[in-house]
N, C-alpha and C positions, 0 to 999 in steps of 0.2 A: 793728612798723611795716612795711608792705609797700613793696617797691621799685616804681618806675614801670615800666610795660611796656617790654620791650626791643624789641618789634616793633610796628609800627603796627597798628591795628585793621583790620577788613575794609574793602575798598574800597567806595565809594559805588556802588550799582547803576547800570548804564549807562542805564537808563530813568528815573532820578530826575530830576525837573525842576530840582532845586537841589542844588548841592554844598555841603559844609560851608563852604568859603571864601566862597561866595555869601552864605550866611546870616550868617556872622560879620562880613563887611565891609559889609553893608547896614544903613543907619540904620533902615530900616523894620523889619527883623526884629530888630535889636538892641533897639529900643524895646519889643518884645513881651516881653522878658525882665524888665524892671523897670517896674512901674507908676509913673506920674507922680503923686506925692503931695506935698503941702505941709504944713509944720507946722500942726497944728490940724485937718487933714482927719480925718474919722472913719476908723477902721480897717475893712478889709474883714472881713465876718463869716466865721466858719468853723464847721463842725460836723464833728468828727472822732471816730472810734471810739477808745476807750481801748485801750491795749496789751493788757490782759487780756481784752478783749472784753465786759466787764461793764458797758457803758454808753457814753456819749458825752460829749464836752466841747465846749462852744459858747462863742464869744466873749461872747455876751449874758449868760452865767452869771456873768461877772466884771465887768460894767458898773458903774463907780463904786466898785469894791471894791479892786482892786489892779492893778498893771501886768501885762501879758501879753507874753511874748516867744515867737515861733515861730522855730525854727531848723531850716532844711532843709539837709541836706548828707549826704555820705557819710563814714562813719567806718570805712571798711574799710582 
């Protein structure tokens, strides 16, 4: 398991219109991170390459067959 960085990352460029604090504290930008869905809403479709590059996987391929879970994150 890796340790958290001991030093902060690179600074925001001086010509950037937004700083990280602006984005994280803004309800407008915060809402962009998580779609608003309700129970029973249809899932957003996806079409992704298989890890071995030998095909693709699509949500529609599993319709009515079994649950599908997408997990996005960093495991480093």
